[in-house]
TIVO-693893 format. One record per atom (N, C-alpha, C): z, x, y negated. Coordinates in steps of 0.02 Angstrom, whole numbers, plus 50000, padded with zeros to 5 digits. Layout:
(pt (Z,X,Y))
...
***
This chain:
(pt (49995,50033,50058))
(pt (50003,49989,49990))
(pt (50006,50042,49933))
(pt (49947,50028,49885))
(pt (49955,50061,49836))
(pt (50001,50040,49785))
(pt (50039,50084,49751))
(pt (50083,50061,49700))
(pt (50066,50061,49631))
(pt (50066,50011,49609))
(pt (50027,49989,49546))
(pt (50085,49978,49491))
(pt (50070,49963,49427))
(pt (50129,49951,49364))
(pt (50163,49890,49391))
(pt (50128,49838,49426))
(pt (50161,49782,49437))
(pt (50229,49805,49484))
(pt (50221,49843,49533))
(pt (50265,49867,49587))
(pt (50320,49901,49551))
(pt (50287,49948,49509))
(pt (50339,49986,49490))
(pt (50397,49950,49437))
(pt (50354,49905,49401))
(pt (50403,49849,49358))
(pt (50456,49822,49399))
(pt (50430,49795,49461))
(pt (50471,49762,49505))
(pt (50528,49804,49519))
(pt (50514,49864,49547))
(pt (50570,49917,49568))
(pt (50620,49921,49514))
(pt (50605,49937,49454))
(pt (50632,49941,49389))
(pt (50681,49876,49381))
(pt (50646,49824,49385))
(pt (50703,49766,49371))
(pt (50752,49754,49433))
(pt (50731,49780,49502))
(pt (50787,49768,49550))
(pt (50842,49833,49550))
(pt (50799,49879,49533))
(pt (50862,49947,49521))
(pt (50911,49922,49448))
(pt (50883,49894,49409))
(pt (50919,49872,49353))
(pt (50967,49828,49363))
(pt (50954,49774,49421))
(pt (51009,49730,49432))
(pt (51068,49759,49475))
(pt (51055,49804,49509))
(pt (51086,49837,49557))
(pt (51127,49889,49533))
(pt (51086,49944,49486))
(pt (51128,49995,49472))
(pt (51147,49996,49394))
(pt (51117,49956,49362))
(pt (51131,49957,49289))
(pt (51066,49985,49250))
(pt (51063,49976,49188))
(pt (50992,49993,49149))
(pt (50991,50080,49152))
(pt (51046,50113,49136))
(pt (51029,50179,49127))
(pt (51013,50227,49190))
(pt (51051,50187,49247))
(pt (51029,50218,49316))
(pt (50961,50197,49340))
(pt (50949,50131,49313))
(pt (50878,50122,49328))
(pt (50826,50151,49300))
(pt (50831,50179,49229))
(pt (50791,50215,49183))
(pt (50789,50284,49218))
(pt (50841,50313,49240))
(pt (50847,50380,49260))
(pt (50811,50383,49341))
(pt (50820,50323,49372))
(pt (50781,50320,49446))
(pt (50700,50332,49432))
(pt (50691,50284,49376))
(pt (50613,50279,49358))
(pt (50579,50350,49330))
(pt (50626,50372,49290))
(pt (50590,50430,49267))
(pt (50595,50494,49324))
(pt (50627,50482,49386))
(pt (50624,50540,49427))
(pt (50559,50529,49471))
(pt (50541,50465,49478))
(pt (50470,50448,49505))
(pt (50422,50482,49482))
(pt (50359,50498,49519))
(pt (50311,50516,49497))
(pt (50263,50454,49462))
(pt (50225,50458,49410))
(pt (50190,50416,49389))
(pt (50142,50400,49414))
(pt (50129,50426,49489))
(pt (50048,50400,49522))
(pt (50089,50403,49589))
(pt (50047,50396,49644))
(pt (50057,50407,49715))
(pt (50081,50467,49728))
(pt (50115,50470,49775))
(pt (50149,50541,49814))
(pt (50085,50578,49832))
(pt (50027,50551,49863))
(pt (49976,50585,49882))
(pt (49949,50623,49822))
(pt (49953,50605,49754))
(pt (49920,50643,49691))
(pt (49964,50689,49669))
(pt (50018,50699,49697))
(pt (50068,50754,49670))
(pt (50058,50823,49717))
(pt (50048,50870,49669))
(pt (50036,50943,49703))
(pt (50096,50968,49727))
(pt (50083,51000,49797))
(pt (50148,51018,49829))
(pt (50141,51098,49815))
(pt (50204,51137,49836))
(pt (50210,51211,49833))
(pt (50150,51233,49869))
(pt (50117,51225,49928))
(pt (50074,51233,49958))
(pt (50003,51235,49935))
(pt (49988,51178,49892))
(pt (49922,51170,49847))
(pt (49938,51216,49792))
(pt (49986,51231,49763))
(pt (49987,51275,49709))
(pt (49978,51345,49751))
(pt (50016,51363,49795))
(pt (49999,51442,49826))
(pt (49916,51447,49860))
(pt (49882,51394,49871))
(pt (49819,51384,49887))
(pt (49780,51400,49837))
(pt (49792,51373,49771))
(pt (49759,51378,49713))
(pt (49771,51455,49682))
(pt (49830,51466,49693))
(pt (49851,51533,49674))
(pt (49801,51596,49720))
(pt (49802,51578,49776))
(pt (49755,51637,49824))
(pt (49677,51617,49789))
(pt (49661,51564,49781))
(pt (49582,51562,49775))
(pt (49575,51595,49685))
(pt (49624,51587,49651))
(pt (49625,51611,49585))
(pt (49626,51689,49590))
(pt (49659,51716,49634))
(pt (49665,51786,49646))
(pt (49595,51824,49676))
(pt (49563,51790,49709))
(pt (49496,51786,49739))
(pt (49451,51795,49695))
(pt (49453,51748,49646))
(pt (49404,51747,49613))
(pt (49404,51794,49552))
(pt (49479,51819,49536))
(pt (49490,51862,49478))
(pt (49460,51940,49500))
(pt (49479,51948,49570))
(pt (49456,52012,49604))
(pt (49388,52015,49596))
(pt (49336,51959,49601))
(pt (49269,51958,49615))
(pt (49248,51972,49534))
(pt (49273,51950,49481))
(pt (49259,51954,49417))
(pt (49263,52037,49397))
(pt (49328,52057,49415))
(pt (49336,52122,49400))
(pt (49280,52166,49431))
(pt (49273,52151,49499))
(pt (49217,52193,49527))
(pt (49145,52189,49484))
(pt (49133,52126,49458))
(pt (49072,52123,49425))
(pt (49076,52155,49353))
(pt (49139,52149,49323))
(pt (49152,52187,49268))
(pt (49138,52265,49267))
(pt (49165,52295,49327))
(pt (49145,52358,49345))
(pt (49086,52378,49357))
(pt (49044,52343,49394))
(pt (48974,52360,49403))
(pt (48938,52342,49333))
(pt (48954,52299,49295))
(pt (48915,52288,49224))
(pt (48932,52359,49187))
(pt (48994,52371,49176))
(pt (49007,52439,49149))
(pt (48963,52495,49166))
(pt (48960,52510,49238))
(pt (48916,52555,49256))
(pt (48850,52552,49236))
(pt (48834,52507,49235))
(pt (48760,52482,49217))
(pt (48738,52505,49146))
(pt (48789,52478,49097))
(pt (48784,52485,49027))
(pt (48786,52565,49008))
(pt (48845,52592,49049))
(pt (48845,52671,49023))
(pt (48778,52700,49039))
(pt (48751,52679,49100))
(pt (48688,52714,49125))
(pt (48620,52698,49073))
(pt (48639,52635,49053))
(pt (48584,52612,49004))
(pt (48591,52651,48942))
(pt (48650,52665,48914))
(pt (48656,52687,48855))
(pt (48638,52765,48869))
(pt (48652,52798,48912))
(pt (48649,52873,48921))
(pt (48573,52882,48923))
(pt (48534,52831,48971))
(pt (48455,52845,48967))
(pt (48433,52826,48907))
(pt (48452,52788,48861))
(pt (48427,52770,48802))
(pt (48440,52823,48746))
(pt (48492,52857,48743))
(pt (48522,52916,48713))
(pt (48467,52983,48729))
(pt (48461,52977,48803))
(pt (48420,53041,48819))
(pt (48335,53028,48796))
(pt (48318,52964,48817))
(pt (48250,52941,48772))
(pt (48239,52952,48711))
(pt (48290,52926,48662))
(pt (48281,52945,48594))
(pt (48292,53024,48579))
(pt (48337,53055,48617))
(pt (48333,53138,48600))
(pt (48264,53161,48612))
(pt (48238,53155,48667))
(pt (48172,53169,48700))
(pt (48113,53144,48642))
(pt (48133,53085,48624))
(pt (48069,53071,48573))
(pt (48071,53111,48510))
(pt (48132,53114,48490))
(pt (48136,53154,48425))
(pt (48125,53230,48427))
(pt (48127,53260,48495))
(pt (48110,53319,48494))
(pt (48023,53320,48507))
(pt (47992,53279,48532))
(pt (47929,53282,48528))
(pt (47884,53262,48468))
(pt (47933,53218,48433))
(pt (47904,53215,48365))
(pt (47912,53284,48310))
(pt (47964,53320,48329))
(pt (47970,53381,48283))
(pt (47915,53429,48318))
(pt (47895,53434,48374))
(pt (47848,53474,48404))
(pt (47774,53463,48383))
(pt (47765,53402,48362))
(pt (47691,53381,48336))
(pt (47688,53399,48267))
***
């Protein structure tokens, strides 16, 4: 059975009659606003953390490879510019 606002209100009313207003409000505040199936568990968070760590490692690897490519590109460009400058001076 899905818990909707009507059911939550009925529970609050019943708790208020038995426990009093303050206790009923405390009880309702302790319940999740949605069904328990929608609440994340510690296991869910651990799995999410593991996926995040794996994705972060992949991003770091990609950045390291990009850094190497950029350094090689800048060195190659610098050598080409120096070589071209030397050819211009010889001419």
